[in-house]
VOFI-147873 format. One record per atom (N, C-alpha, C, O): residue in three letters; x, y, z. Coordinates in pm, whole numbers, padded with zeros to 5 digits, always signed. Example, Ala and Ser with C-alpha at 12.3 -4.5 7.8 and 13.67 -1.06 7.14 Angstrom:
BEGIN
Ala+01319-00569+00780Ala+01230-00450+00780Ala+01320-00330+00780Ala+01424-00332+00846Ser+01285-00225+00708Ser+01367-00106+00714Ser+01290+00003+00787Ser+01341+00114+00804
//
This chain:
BEGIN
Met-06689+03211+10775Met-06701+03219+10619Met-06585+03136+10550Met-06606+03055+10460Phe-06453+03164+10604Phe-06342+03107+10543Phe-06351+02951+10538Phe-06326+02886+10437Gly-06391+02896+10667Gly-06395+02755+10676Gly-06514+02694+10590Gly-06497+02589+10529Leu-06633+02761+10586Leu-06752+02710+10509Leu-06713+02719+10362Leu-06743+02623+10291Ala-06644+02832+10303Ala-06616+02819+10182Ala-06522+02700+10124Ala-06532+02651+10012Ile-06442+02670+10212Ile-06346+02548+10168Ile-06437+02430+10191Ile-06424+02337+10111Leu-06507+02421+10266Leu-06598+02301+10305Leu-06695+02284+10193Leu-06712+02171+10147Phe-06759+02383+10147Phe-06866+02387+10034Phe-06785+02340+09916Phe-06826+02249+09844Gly-06660+02407+09896Gly-06569+02372+09771Gly-06542+02239+09768Gly-06538+02185+09658Ser-06518+02163+09884Ser-06502+02027+09893Ser-06607+01945+09834Ser-06580+01847+09764Ile-06722+01982+09858Ile-06841+01914+09846Ile-06866+01913+09688Ile-06916+01819+09627Val-06822+02039+09630Val-06832+02062+09478Val-06739+01967+09416Val-06776+01894+09325Gly-06608+01968+09468Gly-06501+01893+09409Gly-06527+01735+09416Gly-06492+01658+09326Phe-06585+01701+09522Phe-06615+01553+09533Phe-06722+01507+09438Phe-06713+01399+09381Ala-06834+01598+09419Ala-06922+01558+09321Ala-06867+01537+09169Ala-06908+01453+09089Leu-06760+01638+09146Leu-06697+01633+09040Leu-06616+01523+08997Leu-06616+01474+08884Gly-06527+01479+09121Gly-06449+01370+09111Gly-06514+01248+09094Gly-06466+01166+09015Leu-06633+01221+09167Leu-06696+01093+09163Leu-06782+01085+09034Leu-06787+00979+08971Thr-06843+01187+08997Thr-06945+01170+08864Thr-06900+01241+08729Thr-06950+01219+08619Gly-06804+01323+08755Gly-06768+01410+08633Gly-06864+01517+08604Gly-06870+01571+08494Gly-06941+01548+08707Gly-07047+01655+08688Gly-07117+01683+08826Gly-07092+01629+08934Gly-07206+01777+08799Gly-07277+01820+08928Gly-07222+01920+09028Gly-07285+01960+09126Gly-07103+01955+08995Gly-07042+02051+09098Gly-07106+02180+09097Gly-07125+02241+09202Gly-07143+02231+08975Gly-07210+02366+08958Gly-07343+02372+09006Gly-07391+02475+09054Val-07410+02255+08994Val-07557+02249+09053Val-07547+02268+09201Val-07630+02334+09263Phe-07438+02207+09262Phe-07434+02222+09416Phe-07384+02348+09456Phe-07423+02398+09561Ala-07285+02416+09369Ala-07210+02535+09405Ala-07314+02644+09431Ala-07324+02703+09539Val-07391+02668+09322Val-07473+02796+09319Val-07543+02800+09454Val-07520+02891+09534Pro-07629+02702+09478Pro-07714+02695+09602Pro-07632+02710+09730Pro-07679+02771+09826Leu-07495+02649+09732Leu-07414+02651+09853Leu-07368+02798+09872Leu-07361+02846+09985Leu-07336+02870+09760Leu-07295+03009+09757Leu-07407+03105+09794Leu-07383+03205+09862Val-07525+03077+09753Val-07637+03184+09771Val-07686+03154+09929Val-07690+03242+10014Tyr-07716+03038+09948Tyr-07786+03018+10098Tyr-07704+03001+10196Tyr-07738+03038+10308Gly-07553+02931+10167Gly-07470+02907+10270Gly-07374+03028+10282Gly-07328+03042+10395Leu-07336+03116+10191Leu-07250+03227+10221Leu-07317+03358+10194Leu-07258+03462+10221Gly-07432+03360+10145Gly-07495+03477+10124Gly-07449+03561+10007Gly-07471+03681+09999Val-07387+03494+09921Val-07347+03561+09792Val-07473+03595+09700Val-07566+03516+09695Ala-07474+03710+09629Ala-07574+03739+09535Ala-07585+03636+09436Ala-07481+03578+09407Pro-07708+03597+09370Pro-07721+03504+09294Pro-07620+03514+09154Pro-07543+03429+09111Arg-07648+03637+09107Arg-07572+03661+08974Arg-07403+03645+08986Arg-07334+03599+08894Glu-07351+03691+09115Glu-07222+03667+09150Glu-07186+03522+09167Glu-07080+03470+09130Ala-07288+03462+09228Ala-07273+03317+09255Ala-07256+03234+09116Ala-07192+03128+09112Val-07309+03283+09020Val-07301+03213+08899Val-07152+03219+08844Val-07097+03122+08792Gly-07095+03339+08859Gly-06943+03369+08799Gly-06855+03291+08891Gly-06762+03229+08841Ile-06877+03286+09030Ile-06789+03204+09115Ile-06788+03074+09090Ile-06683+03013+09071Ser-06921+03012+09089Ser-06941+02864+09047Ser-06855+02821+08926Ser-06781+02723+08932Leu-06870+02904+08808Leu-06813+02877+08683Leu-06657+02861+08711Leu-06587+02765+08679Ala-06616+02981+08781Ala-06453+02963+08795Ala-06403+02878+08884Ala-06289+02835+08865Ala-06478+02838+08997Ala-06443+02729+09098Ala-06446+02586+09036Ala-06361+02501+09063Val-06556+02565+08945Val-06597+02432+08892Val-06487+02416+08780Val-06430+02308+08770Gly-06458+02517+08697Gly-06366+02512+08594Gly-06226+02479+08652Gly-06166+02386+08598Gly-06166+02547+08762Gly-06057+02527+08819Gly-06045+02381+08865Gly-05951+02307+08837Thr-06152+02347+08941Thr-06139+02213+09022Thr-06125+02097+08911Thr-06046+02003+08914Ala-06238+02131+08796Ala-06229+02021+08700Ala-06089+02004+08639Ala-06043+01891+08627Leu-06022+02105+08602Leu-05880+02104+08556Leu-05806+02004+08639Leu-05751+01906+08587Ser-05804+02027+08767Ser-05726+01940+08867Ser-05749+01793+08842Ser-05658+01710+08840Gly-05859+01771+08825Gly-05912+01625+08793Gly-05890+01592+08650Gly-05854+01476+08630Ala-05903+01668+08548Ala-05882+01642+08410Ala-05727+01594+08368Ala-05701+01508+08283Ile-05634+01666+08442Ile-05504+01645+08389Ile-05456+01498+08441Ile-05398+01430+08356Pro-05473+01446+08558Pro-05435+01299+08567Pro-05502+01199+08476Pro-05444+01101+08428Arg-05626+01230+08457Arg-05710+01140+08375Arg-05659+01150+08236Arg-05664+01049+08167Leu-05612+01256+08188Leu-05561+01293+08048Leu-05434+01199+08048Leu-05417+01122+07953Val-05353+01205+08146Val-05228+01124+08151Val-05255+00966+08144Val-05188+00887+08077Arg-05360+00935+08221Arg-05393+00793+08205Arg-05480+00739+08097Arg-05529+00626+08098Gly-05495+00826+08004Gly-05575+00803+07883Gly-05712+00786+07904Gly-05769+00705+07832Glu-05775+00845+07985Glu-05912+00837+08027Glu-06004+00954+07960Glu-06121+00973+07996Val-05949+01022+07870Val-05994+01142+07803Val-05998+01120+07658Val-05898+01090+07593Glu-06125+01136+07604Glu-06142+01114+07450Glu-06134+01244+07411Glu-06235+01315+07419Leu-06010+01298+07360Leu-05982+01425+07314Leu-06062+01469+07203Leu-06110+01582+07207Arg-06086+01387+07097Arg-06147+01439+06990Arg-06300+01466+07014Arg-06351+01572+06981Thr-06366+01369+07070Thr-06493+01394+07122Thr-06503+01511+07219Thr-06595+01592+07204Gly-06426+01524+07305Gly-06420+01639+07406Gly-06406+01752+07335Gly-06484+01841+07371Phe-06330+01782+07241Phe-06300+01906+07167Phe-06444+01955+07109Phe-06495+02066+07129Leu-06495+01856+07038Leu-06633+01883+06967Leu-06734+01938+07065Leu-06800+02037+07032Phe-06752+01881+07184Phe-06832+01922+07297Phe-06793+02069+07335Phe-06876+02160+07338Ala-06654+02087+07365Ala-06609+02199+07419Ala-06637+02328+07330Ala-06683+02433+07376Val-06605+02308+07208Val-06609+02409+07093Val-06756+02451+07100Val-06785+02566+07130Ala-06842+02366+07075Ala-06977+02404+07080Ala-07034+02451+07204Ala-07124+02535+07200Gly-06988+02402+07325Gly-07021+02444+07457Gly-06972+02588+07480Gly-07040+02665+07548Met-06859+02625+07425Met-06792+02763+07452Met-06875+02852+07352Met-06880+02970+07387Leu-06938+02823+07244Leu-07017+02905+07170Leu-07160+02928+07219Leu-07231+03020+07178Gly-07203+02825+07321Gly-07337+02824+07353Gly-07341+02909+07496Gly-07441+02972+07528Ala-07219+02904+07580Ala-07220+02975+07711Ala-07272+03113+07697Ala-07361+03149+07775Pro-07225+03200+07601Pro-07256+03352+07602Pro-07410+03359+07572Pro-07476+03449+07623Leu-07469+03263+07487Leu-07604+03269+07444Leu-07687+03242+07575Leu-07785+03312+07600Gly-07653+03149+07651Gly-07709+03098+07763Gly-07696+03229+07878Gly-07788+03243+07958Ser-07606+03299+07881Ser-07597+03427+07972Ser-07687+03517+07919Ser-07747+03587+08001Tyr-07712+03534+07789Tyr-07804+03633+07747Tyr-07943+03572+07756Tyr-08028+03657+07781Leu-07985+03457+07744Leu-08111+03406+07761Leu-08156+03408+07905Leu-08276+03425+07927Ser-08073+03392+08001Ser-08106+03400+08133Ser-08165+03516+08176Ser-08236+03516+08277Lys-08141+03635+08098Lys-08193+03758+08138Lys-08322+03788+08071Lys-08383+03893+08093Leu-08371+03683+07978Leu-08500+03710+07900Leu-08616+03606+07963Leu-08736+03635+07966Val-08568+03498+08006Val-08678+03385+08059Val-08655+03395+08204Val-08550+03414+08264Pro-08791+03376+08256Pro-08806+03375+08403Pro-08722+03258+08465Pro-08723+03145+08415Glu-08657+03288+08563Glu-08566+03212+08634Glu-08629+03059+08657Glu-08581+02953+08615Asn-08749+03077+08735Asn-08836+02959+08774Asn-08852+02869+08668Asn-08821+02750+08682Ala-08902+02918+08555Ala-08926+02836+08448Ala-08811+02770+08394Ala-08822+02657+08347Leu-08708+02827+08396Leu-08588+02764+08334Leu-08536+02656+08430Leu-08492+02552+08381Leu-08537+02674+08559Leu-08505+02584+08663Leu-08600+02456+08663Leu-08548+02347+08685Leu-08719+02464+08643Leu-08815+02362+08635Leu-08785+02285+08506Leu-08775+02163+08514Met-08770+02343+08395Met-08723+02267+08266Met-08597+02193+08279Met-08580+02082+08227Phe-08510+02255+08348Phe-08391+02185+08380Phe-08404+02063+08452Phe-08351+01958+08414Ala-08480+02075+08565Ala-08508+01961+08661Ala-08577+01849+08572Ala-08541+01731+08580Leu-08671+01889+08492Leu-08745+01776+08408Leu-08648+01701+08323Leu-08656+01579+08309Leu-08559+01774+08266Leu-08453+01729+08186Leu-08367+01619+08268Leu-08339+01511+08215Met-08330+01647+08385Met-08244+01579+08460Met-08328+01450+08521Met-08264+01352+08557Phe-08465+01450+08531Phe-08529+01319+08548Phe-08521+01221+08436Phe-08512+01100+08452Val-08523+01283+08316Val-08514+01201+08182Val-08377+01145+08189Val-08356+01024+08172Val-08289+01228+08211Val-08136+01179+08190Val-08099+01053+08300Val-08024+00959+08276Ala-08166+01075+08413Ala-08137+00978+08531Ala-08215+00846+08504Ala-08174+00738+08546Ser-08319+00857+08439Ser-08402+00729+08400Ser-08327+00656+08300Ser-08317+00533+08304Arg-08265+00739+08196Arg-08201+00662+08083Arg-08048+00616+08146Arg-08002+00512+08099Met-07990+00667+08220Met-07873+00628+08295Met-07899+00498+08373Met-07829+00399+08351Trp-07990+00496+08455Trp-08042+00397+08531Trp-08065+00257+08449Trp-08024+00146+08484Ala-08147+00290+08324Ala-08167+00165+08246Ala-08048+00119+08185Ala-08032-00003+08174Lys-07962+00198+08145Lys-07842+00164+08101Lys-07753+00087+08177Lys-07684-00003+08131Ala-07755+00125+08307Ala-07662+00064+08415Ala-07728-00075+08423Ala-07648-00167+08437Lys-07874-00112+08416Lys-07917-00224+08442Lys-07907-00327+08312Lys-07904-00449+08322Asn-07902-00258+08196Asn-07877-00325+08075Asn-07789-00253+07981Asn-07825-00157+07913Pro-07667-00307+07982Pro-07559-00225+07911Pro-07584-00215+07745Pro-07507-00155+07669Lys-07696-00279+07705Lys-07713-00289+07559Lys-07796-00173+07532Lys-07797-00130+07417Val-07876-00107+07636Val-07958+00008+07602Val-07878+00131+07537Val-07783+00181+07597Ala-07917+00174+07424Ala-07856+00291+07381Ala-07699+00286+07399Ala-07639+00377+07457Ser-07638+00173+07345Ser-07510+00139+07370Ser-07427+00211+07269Ser-07312+00243+07297Gly-07484+00238+07146Gly-07399+00314+07035Gly-07276+00239+06979Gly-07193+00291+06904Val-07273+00113+07022Val-07168+00012+06971Val-07210-00059+06851Val-07316-00121+06861Cys-07152-00062+06744Cys-07180-00119+06619Cys-07202-00266+06638Cys-07126-00324+06716Thr-07303-00340+06570Thr-07297-00484+06566Thr-07212-00519+06472Thr-07176-00439+06385Thr-07164-00657+06476Thr-07081-00705+06379Thr-07166-00778+06259Thr-07286-00803+06269Glu-07102-00801+06168Glu-07174-00853+06052Glu-07236-00998+06088Glu-07338-01034+06030Ser-07185-01063+06164Ser-07216-01198+06214Ser-07339-01184+06298Ser-07403-01288+06314Glu-07382-01080+06351Glu-07487-01068+06451Glu-07615-01000+06369Glu-07604-00922+06274Pro-07734-01045+06425Pro-07851-01008+06351Pro-07873-00866+06389Pro-07822-00823+06492Gly-07950-00787+06305Gly-08000-00665+06348Gly-07903-00551+06298Gly-07812-00573+06218Arg-07929-00438+06346Arg-07837-00308+06286Arg-07872-00215+06389Arg-07986-00185+06425Asp-07748-00164+06438Asp-07751-00034+06532Asp-07775+00100+06446Asp-07698+00143+06360Arg-07883+00152+06481Arg-07900+00267+06420Arg-07858+00389+06502Arg-07901+00498+06464Ser-07789+00385+06596Ser-07745+00505+06675Ser-07646+00601+06571Ser-07571+00562+06482Ala-07675+00740+06615Ala-07602+00827+06518Ala-07453+00807+06547Ala-07367+00816+06460Cys-07429+00780+06675Cys-07271+00750+06683Cys-07244+00605+06727Cys-07306+00556+06822Gln-07151+00539+06657Gln-07109+00428+06653Gln-06969+00395+06691Gln-06883+00482+06681Arg-06940+00276+06734Arg-06789+00253+06783Arg-06759+00111+06725Arg-06840+00020+06711Asp-06619+00111+06693Asp-06581-00014+06653Asp-06576-00112+06762Asp-06610-00084+06877Ala-06528-00245+06720Ala-06518-00349+06839Ala-06414-00303+06943Ala-06428-00341+07059Asp-06312-00224+06909Asp-06221-00191+07008Asp-06262-00075+07073Asp-06180-00028+07153Gly-06379-00010+07058Gly-06423+00101+07131Gly-06396+00231+07063Gly-06447+00334+07107Lys-06324+00232+06965Lys-06299+00360+06899Lys-06425+00425+06822Lys-06496+00364+06742Leu-06440+00549+06858Leu-06580+00613+06805Leu-06557+00644+06644Leu-06452+00691+06600Arg-06663+00613+06568Arg-06663+00639+06415Arg-06712+00789+06405Arg-06835+00801+06401Leu-06650+00885+06401Leu-06689+01017+06393Leu-06729+01052+06251Leu-06653+01103+06168Thr-06877+01011+06227Thr-06914+01043+06103Thr-06993+01176+06112Thr-07015+01229+06221Ser-07032+01225+06004Ser-07099+01364+05996Ser-07218+01368+06073Ser-07241+01468+06141Arg-07305+01260+06072Arg-07421+01255+06149Arg-07395+01262+06289Arg-07461+01337+06361Cys-07284+01175+06345Cys-07229+01172+06485Cys-07187+01302+06518Cys-07229+01351+06623Ala-07104+01370+06442Ala-07052+01484+06471Ala-07148+01596+06506Ala-07132+01671+06602Arg-07256+01600+06414Arg-07375+01693+06436Arg-07446+01681+06555Arg-07488+01778+06618Leu-07461+01562+06588Leu-07529+01529+06730Leu-07454+01571+06844Leu-07505+01628+06940Leu-07323+01543+06833Leu-07225+01592+06951Leu-07225+01741+06949Leu-07231+01794+07060Val-07220+01806+06860Val-07216+01968+06848Val-07352+02016+06900Val-07353+02120+06967Tyr-07479+01944+06873Tyr-07608+01997+06908Tyr-07615+01976+07073Tyr-07683+02055+07139Val-07554+01886+07126Val-07557+01844+07256Val-07455+01941+07319Val-07493+02003+07419Gly-07345+01961+07277Gly-07247+02044+07329Gly-07301+02197+07337Gly-07281+02266+07437Leu-07366+02242+07227Leu-07450+02369+07238Leu-07527+02392+07359Leu-07517+02489+07435Met-07626+02266+07373Met-07713+02275+07483Met-07635+02282+07614Met-07674+02345+07713Thr-07517+02209+07605Thr-07447+02216+07742Thr-07392+02364+07788Thr-07390+02412+07901Gly-07352+02416+07673Gly-07293+02561+07674Gly-07404+02661+07724Gly-07378+02751+07805Val-07516+02641+07676Val-07639+02723+07708Val-07681+02702+07852Val-07716+02803+07914Leu-07682+02605+07905Leu-07708+02554+08037Leu-07600+02610+08113Leu-07633+02669+08216Ser-07474+02605+08084Ser-07362+02662+08169Ser-07392+02806+08192Ser-07400+02850+08307Gly-07411+02894+08069Gly-07442+03023+08088Gly-07562+03062+08166Gly-07560+03167+08231Met-07671+02983+08163Met-07795+03010+08220Met-07775+02987+08384Met-07818+03071+08463Phe-07708+02871+08428Phe-07740+02828+08556Phe-07589+02831+08616Phe-07586+02802+08736Gly-07478+02857+08566Gly-07363+02869+08633Gly-07297+02733+08660Gly-07213+02716+08748Val-07339+02645+08583Val-07273+02498+08586Val-07199+02467+08474Val-07217+02515+08362Gly-07108+02381+08508Gly-07030+02340+08423Gly-07066+02237+08312Gly-06983+02203+08228Gly-07194+02189+08316Gly-07251+02114+08225Gly-07238+01964+08236Gly-07288+01891+08152Gly-07164+01915+08350Gly-07123+01773+08367Gly-07251+01685+08366Gly-07251+01578+08306Phe-07359+01732+08431Phe-07474+01650+08437Phe-07539+01613+08317Phe-07613+01515+08308Val-07505+01710+08203Val-07560+01680+08058Val-07456+01605+07997Val-07491+01502+07941Ile-07320+01638+07997Ile-07213+01589+07923Ile-07201+01433+07962Ile-07218+01351+07872Val-07176+01395+08074Val-07168+01260+08110Val-07271+01175+08053Val-07241+01085+07975Pro-07400+01202+08089Pro-07515+01104+08035Pro-07512+01114+07864Pro-07537+01017+07793Ala-07479+01244+07812Ala-07482+01233+07657Ala-07367+01158+07615Ala-07389+01087+07517Leu-07241+01155+07664Leu-07125+01077+07628Leu-07166+00935+07634Leu-07139+00861+07540Val-07221+00898+07724Val-07255+00749+07761Val-07365+00707+07664Val-07351+00605+07597Leu-07482+00788+07656Leu-07585+00745+07592Leu-07599+00753+07441Leu-07657+00669+07372Phe-07528+00882+07392Phe-07531+00909+07264Phe-07403+00873+07192Phe-07408+00860+07070Ser-07286+00857+07260Ser-07162+00824+07188Ser-07110+00679+07206Ser-07016+00632+07142Gly-07191+00607+07311Gly-07143+00488+07374Gly-07011+00474+07445Gly-06951+00367+07456Met-06971+00587+07491Met-06843+00587+07582Met-06876+00526+07702Met-06991+00526+07746Ala-06765+00466+07767Ala-06757+00396+07890Ala-06771+00502+08000Ala-06725+00615+07988Ile-06841+00459+08111Ile-06878+00566+08209Ile-06745+00626+08270Ile-06736+00749+08280His-06648+00551+08310His-06528+00614+08363His-06454+00700+08241His-06405+00808+08276Gln-06443+00667+08122Gln-06380+00753+08025Gln-06468+00882+08008Gln-06413+00990+07987Ala-06620+00869+08018Ala-06703+00967+08014Ala-06673+01082+08125Ala-06675+01202+08098Val-06650+01037+08236Val-06629+01122+08351Val-06493+01217+08310Val-06494+01340+08319Gly-06392+01146+08269Gly-06275+01205+08235Gly-06266+01319+08131Gly-06195+01419+08142Thr-06354+01288+08023Thr-06375+01355+07902Thr-06476+01476+07946Thr-06463+01589+07897Ser-06568+01446+08033Ser-06651+01556+08101Ser-06575+01669+08180Ser-06604+01788+08167Leu-06493+01632+08247Leu-06393+01729+08323Leu-06310+01814+08227Leu-06293+01934+08249Phe-06260+01752+08121Phe-06194+01816+08015Phe-06273+01918+07942Phe-06219+02024+07911Val-06409+01893+07908Val-06477+01966+07851Val-06534+02088+07949Val-06547+02203+07906Ile-06565+02054+08074Ile-06610+02150+08178Ile-06496+02273+08189Ile-06530+02391+08200Val-06374+02235+08185Val-06276+02328+08201Val-06285+02433+08083Val-06280+02553+08109Leu-06298+02387+07957Leu-06298+02481+07836Leu-06430+02549+07838Leu-06430+02668+07807Val-06536+02495+07869Val-06675+02560+07880Val-06678+02681+07988Val-06723+02794+07966Ser-06622+02637+08106Ser-06626+02746+08219Ser-06542+02859+08198Ser-06572+02968+08249Ile-06423+02842+08117Ile-06354+02968+08067Ile-06429+03054+07983Ile-06411+03175+07994Ser-06519+03005+07894Ser-06599+03072+07821Ser-06708+03149+07897Ser-06738+03266+07876Gly-06763+03064+07991Gly-06870+03116+08080Gly-06815+03223+08173Gly-06887+03323+08184Val-06715+03222+08233Val-06649+03331+08310Val-06613+03440+08228Val-06636+03551+08276Ala-06561+03435+08116Ala-06523+03549+08038Ala-06654+03620+08005Ala-06659+03743+08007Ser-06761+03545+07976Ser-06883+03615+07942Ser-06950+03688+08051Ser-07012+03792+08030His-06935+03627+08186His-06974+03679+08293His-06902+03826+08328His-06960+03929+08360Ile-06783+03808+08315Ile-06700+03939+08349Ile-06734+04037+08236Ile-06771+04151+08264Ala-06724+03998+08119Ala-06745+04088+08012Ala-06895+04174+08022Ala-06915+04283+07969Gly-06996+04098+08103Gly-07120+04151+08117Gly-07120+04265+08229Gly-07215+04340+08249Gly-07010+04267+08293Gly-06996+04368+08398Gly-07043+04320+08531Gly-07085+04403+08612Asn-07039+04182+08563Asn-07072+04120+08678Asn-06952+04106+08769Asn-06837+04097+08725Glu-06983+04104+08896Glu-06884+04106+08994Glu-06821+03956+09023Glu-06892+03855+09017Leu-06692+03952+09053Leu-06658+03798+09086Leu-06541+03816+09194Leu-06432+03870+09175Ser-06588+03758+09312Ser-06500+03771+09426Ser-06392+03660+09411Ser-06418+03541+09393Leu-06258+03717+09423Leu-06139+03636+09384Leu-06112+03557+09515Leu-06073+03440+09515Gln-06134+03622+09616Gln-06103+03567+09754Gln-06207+03434+09780Gln-06158+03327+09815Thr-06328+03447+09763Thr-06423+03341+09773Thr-06404+03218+09668Thr-06438+03103+09695Thr-06347+03258+09546Thr-06334+03172+09442Thr-06210+03094+09489Thr-06214+02970+09487Leu-06106+03156+09529Leu-05975+03082+09574Leu-06015+02976+09684Leu-05987+02856+09673Gln-06077+03025+09779Gln-06124+02933+09888Gln-06188+02822+09841Gln-06148+02712+09877Phe-06300+02837+09752Phe-06377+02726+09691Phe-06281+02628+09613Phe-06315+02510+09598Leu-06161+02675+09565Leu-06079+02597+09477Leu-05996+02513+09558Leu-05967+02398+09526Val-05955+02578+09675Val-05883+02487+09785Val-05953+02362+09825Val-05897+02252+09828Gly-06089+02387+09860Gly-06164+02283+09907Gly-06200+02181+09789Gly-06205+02059+09804Gly-06225+02251+09668Gly-06253+02169+09556Gly-06145+02073+09506Gly-06172+01965+09452Phe-06016+02119+09526Phe-05896+02027+09488Phe-05885+01893+09585Phe-05854+01780+09546Ala-05915+01931+09712Ala-05931+01814+09800Ala-06038+01714+09767Ala-06017+01593+09757Gly-06164+01779+09750Gly-06279+01705+09732Gly-06257+01622+09595Gly-06294+01504+09594Met-06200+01675+09486Met-06181+01621+09368Met-06093+01494+09386Met-06121+01392+09323Trp-05982+01498+09472Trp-05889+01387+09481Trp-05979+01277+09535Trp-05986+01166+09482Leu-06049+01313+09644Leu-06123+01213+09727Leu-06221+01121+09634Leu-06230+00998+09633Gly-06288+01213+09563Gly-06417+01164+09468Gly-06331+01072+09355Gly-06373+00965+09311Gly-06223+01123+09323Gly-06161+01031+09213Gly-06119+00904+09260Gly-06131+00804+09188Val-06071+00897+09378Val-06018+00769+09438Val-06138+00678+09463Val-06136+00559+09433Ile-06228+00730+09510Ile-06368+00644+09532Ile-06416+00597+09392Ile-06454+00481+09380Ala-06417+00677+09292Ala-06477+00647+09153Ala-06401+00540+09089Ala-06460+00464+09013Thr-06265+00525+09114Thr-06188+00399+09067Thr-06226+00271+09139Thr-06210+00160+09089Cys-06274+00291+09250Cys-06316+00163+09322Cys-06445+00113+09283Cys-06470-00002+09320Leu-06541+00180+09208Leu-06671+00148+09171Leu-06671+00094+09039Leu-06597+00147+08956Lys-06743-00006+09007Lys-06771-00058+08881Lys-06858+00035+08809Lys-06931+00117+08866Gly-06848+00020+08668Gly-06913+00115+08580Gly-07070+00111+08600Gly-07126+00220+08596Pro-07148-00002+08623Pro-07278+00031+08643Pro-07310+00082+08781Pro-07409+00154+08793Thr-07235+00052+08891Thr-07266+00102+09009Thr-07246+00270+09011Thr-07323+00347+09068Leu-07136+00308+08942Leu-07120+00445+08924Leu-07228+00508+08844Leu-07270+00620+08876Gln-07273+00446+08747Gln-07388+00512+08683Gln-07521+00530+08755Gln-07597+00626+08742Lys-07539+00415+08839Lys-07651+00434+08925Lys-07628+00516+09025Lys-07731+00566+09070Thr-07510+00555+09088Thr-07478+00654+09176Thr-07504+00778+09111Thr-07570+00862+09170Phe-07461+00799+08995Phe-07484+00918+08912Phe-07631+00955+08903Phe-07673+01068+08927Ser-07711+00848+08865Ser-07848+00865+08846Ser-07929+00915+08965Ser-08012+01005+08954Ile-07899+00849+09090Ile-07947+00882+09213Ile-07915+01046+09255Ile-07998+01120+09308Ala-07800+01078+09223Ala-07749+01208+09249Ala-07824+01318+09162Ala-07860+01428+09204Val-07841+01267+09025Val-07919+01358+08954Val-08074+01399+08990Val-08130+01507+08975Val-08124+01272+09042Val-08271+01278+09086Val-08263+01362+09219Val-08346+01451+09233Leu-08189+01345+09299Leu-08176+01442+09436Leu-08164+01585+09405Leu-08234+01668+09464Val-08082+01616+09319Val-08058+01755+09276Val-08189+01813+09197Val-08228+01929+09212Ala-08245+01730+09124Ala-08367+01765+09062Ala-08473+01799+09137Ala-08547+01891+09103Val-08495+01721+09256Val-08599+01749+09351Val-08576+01879+09433Val-08666+01955+09467Phe-08447+01896+09458Phe-08403+02008+09527Phe-08436+02144+09423Phe-08496+02241+09469Val-08397+02139+09300Val-08435+02245+09214Val-08578+02260+09219Val-08625+02371+09244Ile-08661+02154+09196Ile-08818+02185+09210Ile-08862+02256+09328Ile-08938+02353+09329Phe-08801+02190+09446Phe-08848+02240+09573Phe-08813+02397+09594Phe-08895+02473+09645Lys-08681+02440+09549Lys-08633+02562+09538Lys-08708+02654+09442Lys-08710+02775+09468Ser-08766+02611+09338Ser-08848+02684+09237Ser-08994+02706+09279Ser-09049+02814+09255Val-09051+02615+09334Val-09182+02614+09355Val-09229+02653+09494Val-09324+02730+09504Val-09163+02601+09609Val-09167+02603+09754Val-09129+02745+09795Val-09207+02820+09855Leu-08997+02780+09757Leu-08932+02876+09824Leu-08957+03007+09744Leu-08908+03114+09783
//
């Protein structure tokens, strides 16, 4: 069990380091089917392990300037408010129905990310200049130097998506990276590598809220399993981060899209077949 927990943690950390998300989606199935942890406890362990692992990846990216703090805070605050709501809703809605809806959302996200990787102008969110024809009607727009124009319309959009991320976090025990990264790229026009760093920053804060809600609800949380997951997660995060720096933006986006599809297929299989 000791070796398996570290191995599974490294898988979660690798996914986080490479794509800025997906760790929690892998963590819960690994805990339940690989280590025999009860599903509800697995949610708490996943949130704690993913949050701690994300912190180890967010700090160096913050130092390198790969985290857009203003946008990240908007996402995080909204996500922290949404996490308790997600925990509450998870007790009211059938689990299989929620998982199937989540899988369908992942397919949509993957298709949009793949399209943007093939054509960077798709949902770019970058303002056109006065000398260019047409008008960019994206809610969130950026200046020529890449700085986000945080208008009230853009802020509302980011808060709405952040709330959705928090709700998903509370429901499924995920950090929300599979929603955060595509949302940052598609809705705010953020570059993929910066989106990964900002996503890790958001995941840390949202996970804190999720773990607090989990414990406040009287659910168990195995400190030993969590620490073992973290040990493996730190190693996996480092390796994933190294590989991510070697990949070009479009390649990383396509890798992310494929990973999303694979996890979505697994979720559907788990919900319908098992």
